[in-house]
C-alpha positions as CSV (number, residue, x, y, z in Angstrom):
1,M,0.0,0.0,0.0
2,A,1.4,3.4,-1.0
3,G,1.7,6.3,1.3
4,E,0.9,9.9,0.5
5,A,3.4,12.6,-0.3
6,V,2.5,15.9,1.5
7,R,2.0,18.8,-0.7
8,R,1.2,22.0,1.4
9,R,-0.1,23.9,-1.6
10,S,-2.6,22.6,-4.1
11,K,-1.0,20.1,-6.6
12,H,-1.2,22.4,-9.6
13,V,0.2,25.4,-7.7
14,L,3.0,23.4,-6.3
15,L,4.2,22.2,-9.6
16,V,3.7,25.3,-11.5
17,A,5.4,27.3,-8.8
18,S,8.7,25.8,-9.9
19,A,8.8,28.3,-12.8
20,V,7.1,31.3,-11.5
21,L,10.1,33.3,-10.3
22,L,11.9,32.8,-13.5
23,L,9.4,35.1,-15.2
24,T,10.6,38.3,-13.6
25,P,14.0,39.3,-15.0
26,A,13.9,42.7,-16.7
27,T,16.0,41.3,-19.6
28,M,13.5,38.7,-20.4
29,R,11.5,39.4,-23.6
30,P,7.8,38.6,-23.4
31,A,8.1,35.6,-25.7
32,E,10.9,34.2,-23.5
33,A,8.9,34.9,-20.3
34,Q,6.2,32.5,-21.5
35,A,8.6,29.5,-21.8
36,P,9.2,28.6,-18.2
37,Q,5.5,28.9,-17.3
38,S,4.5,26.9,-20.3
39,L,7.0,24.2,-19.4
40,A,5.8,24.0,-15.8
41,N,2.2,23.8,-17.0
42,R,3.0,21.0,-19.3
43,A,5.0,19.1,-16.6
44,A,2.1,19.4,-14.2
45,E,-0.4,18.2,-16.9
46,L,1.7,15.1,-17.6
47,Y,2.3,14.3,-13.9
48,F,-1.5,14.4,-13.1
49,D,-2.3,12.3,-16.2
50,G,0.0,9.7,-14.9
51,R,2.5,10.1,-17.9
52,Y,5.5,10.2,-15.6
53,A,8.2,9.2,-18.1
54,E,7.1,12.1,-20.3
55,A,7.1,14.5,-17.4
56,E,10.6,13.7,-16.2
57,P,12.7,15.7,-18.7
58,L,10.5,18.8,-18.1
59,F,11.0,18.6,-14.4
60,R,14.7,18.2,-14.9
61,Q,14.7,21.3,-17.1
62,L,12.8,23.4,-14.6
63,L,15.2,22.4,-11.8
64,E,18.3,23.2,-13.9
65,A,16.8,26.6,-14.8
66,N,15.9,27.5,-11.2
67,E,19.3,26.4,-9.9
68,S,21.0,28.5,-12.5
69,A,18.7,31.6,-12.1
70,L,18.0,31.6,-8.4
71,G,20.5,29.4,-6.7
72,R,20.6,26.0,-5.1
73,E,18.7,26.8,-1.9
74,H,16.2,29.4,-3.1
75,P,12.7,28.3,-2.0
76,T,11.5,28.0,-5.6
77,T,14.5,25.8,-6.4
78,L,13.6,23.6,-3.4
79,V,10.2,23.3,-4.7
80,S,11.6,22.0,-8.0
81,I,13.8,19.5,-6.2
82,N,10.8,18.3,-4.1
83,D,8.7,18.0,-7.3
84,L,11.4,15.9,-9.0
85,G,11.5,13.7,-6.0
86,L,7.7,13.2,-6.0
87,L,8.0,12.2,-9.6
88,Y,10.7,9.6,-8.8
89,Y,8.5,8.3,-6.0
90,A,5.5,7.9,-8.4
91,L,7.9,6.0,-10.7
92,G,9.1,3.7,-7.9
93,R,12.6,5.1,-8.2
94,Y,13.1,5.5,-4.4
95,A,16.9,5.4,-4.4
96,E,16.9,8.6,-6.7
97,A,14.2,10.3,-4.7
98,E,15.9,9.9,-1.3
99,P,18.8,12.3,-1.8
100,L,16.5,14.8,-3.3
101,F,14.2,14.7,-0.3
102,R,17.2,14.7,2.1
103,R,18.6,17.9,0.4
104,V,15.3,19.7,0.6
105,L,14.7,18.7,4.2
106,E,18.2,19.8,5.4
107,A,17.8,23.2,3.6
108,R,14.4,23.8,5.0
109,E,15.3,22.9,8.5
110,R,18.2,25.4,8.3
111,M,16.4,28.2,6.8
112,L,12.8,27.8,8.2
113,G,13.2,25.9,11.4
114,P,12.1,22.3,12.4
115,D,8.3,23.0,12.8
116,H,7.6,25.0,9.6
117,A,4.9,23.6,7.4
118,D,7.3,23.2,4.5
119,T,9.9,21.5,6.6
120,L,7.2,19.0,7.9
121,E,6.3,18.4,4.3
122,S,9.8,17.3,3.7
123,V,9.9,15.2,6.9
124,N,6.9,13.2,5.7
125,N,8.2,12.8,2.2
126,L,11.6,11.4,3.5
127,A,9.7,9.1,5.8
128,L,7.6,8.0,2.9
129,I,10.8,6.9,1.0
130,F,12.1,5.0,4.1
131,Y,8.7,3.2,4.4
132,S,8.7,2.4,0.6
133,R,12.2,1.0,0.9
134,G,11.2,-1.2,3.9
135,R,13.2,0.9,6.4
136,Y,10.5,1.1,8.9
137,A,12.5,1.8,12.0
138,E,13.8,5.0,10.2
139,A,10.3,6.0,8.9
140,E,8.4,5.8,12.2
141,P,10.1,8.5,14.2
142,L,9.9,10.9,11.2
143,Y,6.1,10.2,10.8
144,L,5.5,10.7,14.5
145,R,7.5,14.0,14.5
146,A,5.6,15.3,11.5
147,L,2.2,14.3,13.0
148,E,2.8,15.9,16.4
149,A,4.1,19.1,14.9
150,S,1.3,19.2,12.4
151,E,-1.3,18.6,15.1
152,R,0.1,21.4,17.2
153,A,0.3,23.9,14.4
154,L,-2.5,23.0,12.1
155,G,-5.0,20.9,14.1
156,H,-6.0,17.3,14.2
157,S,-8.3,17.6,11.2
158,H,-6.2,19.6,8.8
159,L,-5.6,18.0,5.5
160,D,-1.8,18.0,5.8
161,T,-2.1,16.4,9.3
162,L,-4.5,13.7,7.8
163,S,-1.9,12.8,5.0
164,T,0.6,12.0,7.8
165,V,-2.1,10.1,9.8
166,N,-2.7,8.0,6.7
167,N,1.1,7.4,6.2
168,L,1.6,6.3,9.8
169,A,-1.4,4.0,9.5
170,A,0.2,2.4,6.4
171,L,3.4,1.9,8.3
172,Y,1.6,0.2,11.2
173,Q,-0.3,-2.0,8.8
174,V,2.8,-3.3,7.1
175,Q,4.2,-4.2,10.5
176,G,1.1,-6.1,11.4
177,R,0.0,-3.5,14.0
178,Y,-3.6,-3.7,12.6
179,A,-5.4,-2.2,15.6
180,E,-3.4,0.9,15.6
181,A,-3.5,1.1,11.7
182,E,-7.3,0.8,11.6
183,A,-7.9,3.5,14.2
184,L,-5.8,5.9,12.2
185,H,-7.3,4.9,8.8
186,L,-10.8,5.5,10.2
187,R,-9.7,8.9,11.6
188,A,-8.4,10.0,8.2
189,L,-11.4,8.7,6.3
190,E,-14.0,10.2,8.5
191,A,-12.2,13.6,8.7
192,R,-11.8,13.7,4.9
193,E,-15.4,12.8,4.3
194,R,-16.5,15.8,6.5
195,A,-14.1,18.2,4.9
196,L,-14.0,17.2,1.2
197,G,-16.9,14.9,0.6
198,R,-17.1,11.2,-0.2
199,D,-16.0,11.4,-3.9
200,H,-12.8,13.5,-3.4
201,L,-9.7,11.7,-4.4
202,D,-8.1,12.1,-1.0
203,T,-11.2,10.6,0.6
204,L,-11.0,7.7,-1.9
205,N,-7.4,7.2,-1.0
206,S,-8.3,6.8,2.7
207,A,-11.2,4.4,1.7
208,N,-8.6,2.3,-0.4
209,S,-6.2,2.3,2.5
210,L,-8.9,1.0,4.9
211,A,-10.0,-1.6,2.3
212,A,-6.4,-2.8,2.0
213,L,-6.2,-3.2,5.7
214,Y,-9.3,-5.3,5.7
215,L,-7.9,-7.4,2.9
216,D,-4.7,-8.0,4.8
217,Q,-6.9,-9.3,7.8
218,G,-9.1,-11.5,5.6
219,R,-12.1,-9.2,6.3
220,Y,-13.3,-9.6,2.7
221,A,-16.9,-8.6,3.1
222,E,-15.8,-5.2,4.5
223,A,-13.0,-4.7,1.9
224,E,-15.1,-5.4,-1.2
225,P,-17.6,-2.4,-1.2
226,L,-14.7,0.0,-0.3
227,F,-12.6,-1.2,-3.2
228,R,-15.6,-1.0,-5.6
229,E,-16.4,2.5,-4.5
230,V,-12.7,3.6,-4.9
231,L,-12.5,2.0,-8.4
232,E,-15.8,3.8,-9.6
233,G,-14.7,7.1,-8.1
234,R,-11.2,7.1,-9.5
235,A,-12.5,6.1,-13.0
236,R,-14.9,9.0,-13.0
237,S,-12.3,11.5,-11.8
238,L,-9.2,10.3,-13.5
239,G,-10.4,8.1,-16.3
240,G,-10.1,4.3,-16.9
241,E,-6.4,4.3,-17.8
242,H,-4.9,6.4,-15.1
243,P,-2.3,4.6,-12.9
244,A,-4.5,5.0,-9.8
245,T,-7.5,3.6,-11.5
246,L,-5.5,0.6,-12.7
247,T,-4.2,0.0,-9.1
248,S,-7.9,-0.1,-8.0
249,V,-8.6,-2.6,-10.7
250,N,-5.7,-4.7,-9.6
251,N,-6.8,-4.4,-5.9
252,L,-10.3,-5.7,-6.7
253,A,-8.7,-8.6,-8.6
254,A,-6.5,-9.4,-5.6
255,L,-9.6,-9.4,-3.3
256,Y,-11.3,-11.9,-5.6
257,G,-8.2,-14.0,-5.9
258,A,-7.9,-14.1,-2.2
259,Q,-11.3,-15.6,-2.0
260,G,-10.9,-18.2,-4.7
261,R,-13.1,-16.2,-7.0
262,Y,-10.6,-16.7,-10.0
263,A,-13.2,-16.2,-12.8
264,E,-13.9,-12.8,-11.5
265,A,-10.3,-12.0,-10.7
266,E,-8.9,-12.9,-14.1
267,P,-10.5,-10.2,-16.3
268,H,-9.5,-7.5,-13.8
269,Y,-5.9,-8.7,-13.8
270,L,-5.8,-8.8,-17.6
271,R,-7.3,-5.3,-17.9
272,A,-4.8,-3.8,-15.5
273,L,-1.8,-5.6,-17.2
274,E,-2.9,-4.8,-20.8
275,T,-3.7,-1.2,-20.1
276,R,-0.5,-0.6,-18.1
277,G,1.5,-2.1,-20.9
278,R,-0.2,0.0,-23.6
279,V,-0.2,3.4,-21.6
280,L,2.9,3.1,-19.6
281,G,5.0,0.7,-21.6
282,A,5.2,-1.5,-18.5
């Protein structure tokens, strides 16, 4: 089960912000001024369409441009580094994401302090890499640090706090600490439903996480309606070929397979496999 990278700003603003400060030099002609913003917009579009391989060279270009124009530790450059790390995380390239997240965290701690919202974003994202690489003992104290500071500064139901709640739940789940995981998953799901509505993608992510916990415990009757709801919601919001939708197709297939319902599982597995191969080249 994947965790969630924390993005303090909206997704689109975070990615597009990577180029904003490149638009101001007085020597830049109007036609040139459009290029960085256009590049950032295209990178964001590809990222949120799940076309990660196509987005990578654009993110690299933005980072190089910001480092050259603004310096290695300018806040906008750090956003660009973080964005590239998020892309690598989405691609499963955790070893490449880790040094980027470390670099951003160290700079933000030094410049903003340990409890600033941007610093906590970086704490969470580095913990996410440790979790994804099976380094659970390193991930837990970072998640706890981020959660405690976020609850103090933002409140127990703030959306950034809930992302960390979700991630800590995922960590407990993979360690077999199911009671602790379930309480956190339910907390995140209920708070997101209240704040965002049942069909919001973040709410669906929480429902998916809870369903995965039930699957791990063999609570199939509780998992199935959640997996179905998530699949339908993601297909409506993202389309049938988005990586997140295909993950839901695969999850439902895994549920059927765990119950010996192989005739129902097979078409879902085939759909996920064939679509990933066509769309992602996987």
